[in-house]
C-alpha positions in Angstrom: -13.0 -0.7 6.3 -9.9 -1.8 8.1 -11.0 -0.1 11.3 -11.6 3.2 9.7 -14.7 5.3 9.8 -17.3 4.5 7.1 -16.3 6.3 3.9 -12.7 6.9 5.0 -9.8 5.9 2.8 -8.4 6.4 -0.6 -10.6 8.8 -2.7 -11.6 10.8 0.4 -9.8 13.3 2.6 -9.7 10.9 5.5 -6.9 8.3 5.8 -7.7 4.6 6.3 -6.5 4.4 9.9 -4.8 6.1 12.7 -1.1 7.2 13.2 -0.7 8.0 9.5 2.2 9.3 7.4 1.0 11.1 4.3 2.9 11.9 1.1 3.1 15.5 2.0 4.9 14.7 5.3 7.2 12.2 3.5 8.4 15.0 1.2 9.4 17.1 4.2 11.4 14.1 5.7 13.1 13.2 2.4 14.0 16.7 1.1 17.4 16.5 -0.6 17.6 12.7 -0.2 18.3 10.5 -3.2 19.8 7.4 -1.6 18.1 4.8 -3.7 15.4 2.4 -2.6 14.1 2.6 1.0 15.8 0.7 3.8 13.9 -0.8 6.7 14.7 -2.5 10.0 13.6 -6.0 10.9 10.8 -4.6 13.1 9.4 -2.6 10.2 9.1 -5.8 8.1 7.2 -7.5 11.0 4.5 -4.9 11.3 1.3 -4.7 9.3 0.2 -1.4 7.8 -2.8 0.1 6.1 -2.1 1.9 2.8 -4.3 4.3 0.9 -3.2 3.8 -2.7 -3.9 4.7 -6.3 -4.0 1.7 -8.7 -3.1 1.4 -12.3 -4.4 -2.0 -13.4 -3.3 -5.5 -12.3 -0.4 -7.4 -13.8 -1.3 -11.0 -13.0 -0.9 -11.4 -9.2 1.0 -8.1 -8.9 -0.8 -4.9 -8.4 1.2 -1.7 -9.2 0.4 1.0 -6.6 1.1 4.6 -5.8 1.2 5.0 -2.0 -0.6 8.1 -0.8 -0.8 7.4 3.0 0.7 4.8 5.3 -1.4 4.2 8.5 -1.2 2.2 11.7 2.4 3.2 12.1 4.0 3.0 15.5 5.8 6.2 16.5 9.2 4.3 16.5 8.7 3.4 12.8 7.3 6.7 11.5 10.6 7.8 9.8 10.8 4.5 7.9 7.1 4.7 6.9 7.8 8.2 5.5 10.0 6.5 2.9 6.9 4.8 1.4 4.4 7.6 1.4 4.4 9.3 -2.0 6.2 6.5 -3.7 5.4 3.6 -6.0 5.3 0.0 -5.0 3.8 -3.4 -5.8 1.1 -5.3 -3.8 1.1 -9.1 -4.4 -2.4 -10.5 -4.4 -2.3 -13.9 -2.8 -4.8 -16.7 -3.0 -5.9 -15.8 0.6 -6.1 -12.0 -0.1 -9.6 -10.7 0.6 -10.9 -8.3 -2.0 -13.9 -6.1 -1.0 -16.0 -3.6 -2.9 -19.1 -1.8 -1.7 -19.3 -4.1 1.4 -19.2 -7.3 -0.7 -16.3 -9.7 -0.7 -15.3 -10.6 -4.3 -13.6 -13.8 -5.3 -12.0 -15.4 -8.4 -12.5 -13.6 -11.7 -14.8 -11.0 -10.1 -12.0 -9.9 -7.8 -9.5 -9.9 -10.6 -11.7 -7.7 -12.9 -12.6 -5.3 -10.0 -8.9 -4.8 -9.1 -7.9 -4.3 -12.8 -10.6 -1.6 -13.2 -10.1 0.1 -9.8 -8.6 3.6 -9.3 -8.1 3.7 -5.5 -8.1 1.3 -2.6 -7.2 0.8 1.0 -5.2 -2.2 1.7 -3.8 -4.1 4.8 -0.3 -5.2 4.0 3.0 -6.5 5.3 6.3 -5.4 3.6 8.2 -8.2 1.9 12.0 -8.2 2.6 14.0 -6.4 0.0 15.7 -9.3 -1.7 12.2 -10.5 -2.9 11.0 -7.1 -4.1 9.6 -6.7 -7.6 11.5 -4.5 -10.1 10.3 -1.5 -12.1 10.9 -1.1 -15.9 14.4 0.1 -15.3 15.3 -2.9 -13.1 15.2 -0.9 -9.9 13.7 -2.6 -6.8 10.2 -1.4 -5.7 8.8 -1.8 -2.2 6.7 -4.9 -2.4 3.9 -6.0 0.0 1.8 -9.1 0.7 -1.8 -7.9 0.6 -4.1 -9.4 3.3 -7.2 -7.3 2.5 -8.0 -4.9 -0.3 -11.0 -2.6 -0.1 -11.7 -1.0 -3.5 -12.8 2.6 -2.8 -13.2 3.9 -6.4 
């Protein structure tokens, strides 16, 4: 599971990877901050991360997510990653996105049904640049990711 110990990830007490920023830590960094959507540097957008997320059904090729933990974060990008932990976002499921459940890779309709019914997952993602972010029901931009691999954990 994305370089994690077996059984680690969303739905457990262990994060999906190393060098993680959890929602609890993000609250400490963001106390008193209401500056709108997160802002990231170019180097943040170039890096791939592992996210532990809660899911709430799929919407076509977009998967609404609640980000619990951001892992594989270099020390220099930790404060930026803290803007994501504990927030909502959208993962875009691409044709090349791998979907796994119980050690089996799912494809086509099987993958779509599994994602729609899943509660938690660990995913390997890259952040999409802000002008192309999806919007929430109020029209506010949500951090949006290209999903490379999704491991359904519950």
